N, C-alpha and C positions, 0 to 999 in steps of 0.2 A: 582429630583430623585437621590437616592444614587447609589454608584458604584455596590453594591450587587444587587439592583433591576435591574440595567441596564444589569448586567451579566445574571440574570435569564431571561430577555427578549431575550438576544442573544441566550441562550440555547433553549428557546422556538422557536425562529426563525429557528435555525439550525434543530430542530426536525421537523418542518413543511416542510422545504426543503427536508429532507431525505424521509419523508413519501409521500409527493406529487410526488417526482421523482419516488419512488418505485411503487406508485399506477399507474401512467401512463405508465412507462416503463414495468410494469408487464402485459400489455394488452395481450401478447401472451403466458403467463405462465399458467401452470396448476392451477386449482382452488383447494384450500384446506381450510376447515373451512369457506367456503363462500367467500373467497377473493383469489386474485392471490398469488402464491407462492412467487413472488418477493416482493410484498407488505408485506406479513407475515415476510419475511426475514428482511425487514426494521425495523419492530417492534422488532424482535429478537436481531438485532444488537444494538438497543437502550437499550433494557432491560438488556442485558449482561453487557453493560458499566455502566448503572445506578446502577445496583446491585454491581458491583465492586467498583464504586465510594464511596459507603457508608463506608466500612472499610478503604479505602485509605484516605478519607477526615478526618475520625476520628483519624487516625494515622499520618496525614499530610505527607503521603509517596507516592512517584511515582515509587516505586521499581518494581511494577508489571504492570505498564501501558502498556509497549510494549508487555508483555506476554498476557495481556487481549486482546490486539489488535489481536494477533495470534489466541487466543481462539475464538474471534468473527468471524474471517474468517472460522475457522473450524466449528463453530456452524451453520452459515448460509449455508455453503456448505452441511453439513450433513442434515440440514432440507430441503434444495432444493432437495436432493436425495430422502428423505422420501416423499416429496410432489409429485414428479414425479412418484415414484413407486406406491403411494397410488391412484393417479388419473388415471394412464395409465397402471398399472399392471406390469411395467418393466422399467428399465433404458436402453436407447440405448447406443451404443458404444461411441458416442460422449459425452454423459453425464458422462459415467464412466471415460473416459479419462480426461475430464475437471476437474472432482472432484479430481482425482488423482493428476493432475497438481497443483491445488490449494493447496492440502494437502502437496505435496512435497515442493512447494515454501514456504508455511506458516511455516512448521516445520523447514526448513533450516534457513529462515530469523529470525523466532521467537527465536530459540535457539541461533543464533549468537547475536541478540540484548540482550538477557537475560545474556549471558556470558559477553558481553561488559559492560553492566551497572553494573554488580556485580564486575567486575574487576576495575571499577571506583569508587567503594565504595557504590554502590546501590543508587546513586543520579543522577539526570539528570538536567543539568543547565537550560533546557527549563522551568522547573516547580518551580524553586527556589522561585520566588516571588508569584506565584499564588496558590501553594498548601496550603498556610496558610489561604487562603480565600475560603471557601467552594463554594460560588457562582461562582467565577472565575474558580475554579478547576472543577466544574461541566461542564462548557463550554468546557474544554479540553476533558473530557470524552465523551460528546455529539458529539463533532467534530470528535472524533475517530470513533464513530458509523457511521457518515456521510461518512467519508473516506472509511470505509469498504464497505458500500452499493454502493457508486459510483464506487469504484475500481472493486469490484467483480460483478458488475451488468451484464457484458457481460457473465461471467462464469455462473451465476445463470440463465440467460436467455437461455443459451445453454443447461443446465441441465433440465430445466423445460418447455421448449418449447413444445406446443401441436402439432406444425408443425414440423415433423421430416424429416430428409434427410439422404441419404446414405453418408457414409464416402467417401470423394472424394478429389478433388484438393484443395479446400479451407482448409480442415482439414490438408492435408499434408503440405501446405505452412505455415499455422498458427502454426502447431506443430513444424516445423523447426525453425520458428522465435522464438517461445517460448523457445525451447531448447538452441538456440544460446544466447538468453537473460539471461536465468538463469545461464548458464555456465559462461558467461561474468561477471555477477554480483558476482557469488560465487568466481571466481578466483580473482577478484578485491578486494573483502572483505578479502579473505585469505592473499593476498599479503600485504595489509595494516596492518592486525593484526600481521603478522610476522615482518613487519618493525617496528611497534610500540613496540613489545615485546623485541626488541634488545636494550639493554641499551645504546649502542654506537650511536643510532639514536635519543636520547633524544634532543628535541628542533629543530629537522630537519624536513623537509617536504619530502614526498615520490615523487620521479620522475622516478621510475623504473617500469618494467613490463608494465601492462596495463595503469598504471598511467603516463607513458611516451607518451602514445597515446592520452590521454585526461585527464583533471584534475578531472573528476568525472565519471570514468568508471562504478562504481557501480550504479549510477543513470541511465546511458545509458542502462545498462542491465535491470534495473527495468522497464523502459519505453518500451523497446523492448519486454519483455516477456508479458506485458499486451496488447501490440499491437497484438502479436501473438494470444492471447486469443480471442480478438475481431474478428480476421480473421476466427478463428475456428467457431465462433458463426454465422457468416454472413449467411450461407445457411438456417438457421432456424428463421431468423428475418423477421418480417413483420409489417407494420403499426407503431404504437407507440413504439413497442419494439425496433425500430431502435434508440431510445433515448439512448440505452446502448453504443452507439458510444462514449459517454462521458467518458467511462472507460479509454482508453489510453490518451485521451485529458486531463482529470482531472489529471492523474498521471504526465503527462508532465508539466502542469501548476503548480501543487503542488511542484514538484521538481526543477523547474526552476525559479518560481516567488514568492513562498510563504516560504517554510521552508527548502529548499535545497540549491541550488547553490548560490543564492544571499546572504544568511546568511553566508555560509561557506566561500565564496570568500571575504566578508567584513571582517570576522575574520582573514583570512589568510593575506589579505593586511595590516591589522593593526599589526599582529604578526611579519611579515617579511618585514615591510616597508623599512628597511635599508639593506635588504639582496639582493645583486646584483644577486646571483644565482637564487633566487626565481623570481625576476623581469624578468630574461631571460627565465626561465621556463614558466612563465605566458604569456610572449609575443609570444613564439613559440608553445605553446601547446593549442589546442582548449579546450573550457570548457566542452563540452558534446559529440559531435560527433567525434569519434576517427579517427585518421589518423596516418600513420607511423611517428615516431619521426624524426624531421629534424636533420641532422648531424651537 
């Protein structure tokens, strides 16, 4: 079997995972067009990315990959609101708040990533080898759809749940966790952008601000905000809809084991292998969970 055929099989397997998860996790979601809203959102996430893949593959370009990821989040969230309103005649305050939170996070992170990739010349090193192979490139776009549906599953469940609950303690705690997480992530991203934009810091590593508290504060913020989103959803979960607990777990595993900390740490260790200051920073600064910097 050739490499392209194997890549197509991987894309098919990822598609099945996304749809099977969405089907079962959507057990408590409102029905629309004869299926659960969460299951329909799984299809929307896939279709948005497959449609975007076509011109991207033709141009061998990854310029809009992250932007399409943001568009996918907005699309599934908007559809979830539409499904809830169509099925139940209204959106409750939990659903409205969750949809707003996803939109705020999505627009903030999407615009940040868009500006970052264009500042880097419109290319992403992650796709350098695969964007010239349509089958392998399709896997990347299909994986993005899976990423969206797994990550946003708790939010979609909260918006579309047929079992509604009053705003209470879980909402207050979850919202506080979410606010803390998005502020932490935003401040960390802005601090690093400012550091890298200063020509005097070329070739240096950032160890100031939140980056003195941990080596990946942006990832800590990301994991925290999706944990808050799950806490908000807890009162309206029942039965198989509890599968959306995968949301913060998936984000944590993705950022610590797959495409986040492990890859960046490997690059940093190679880049500053002979840098005593970096070795000291690495030894005294936790990777993810922040703590006050040691003197």
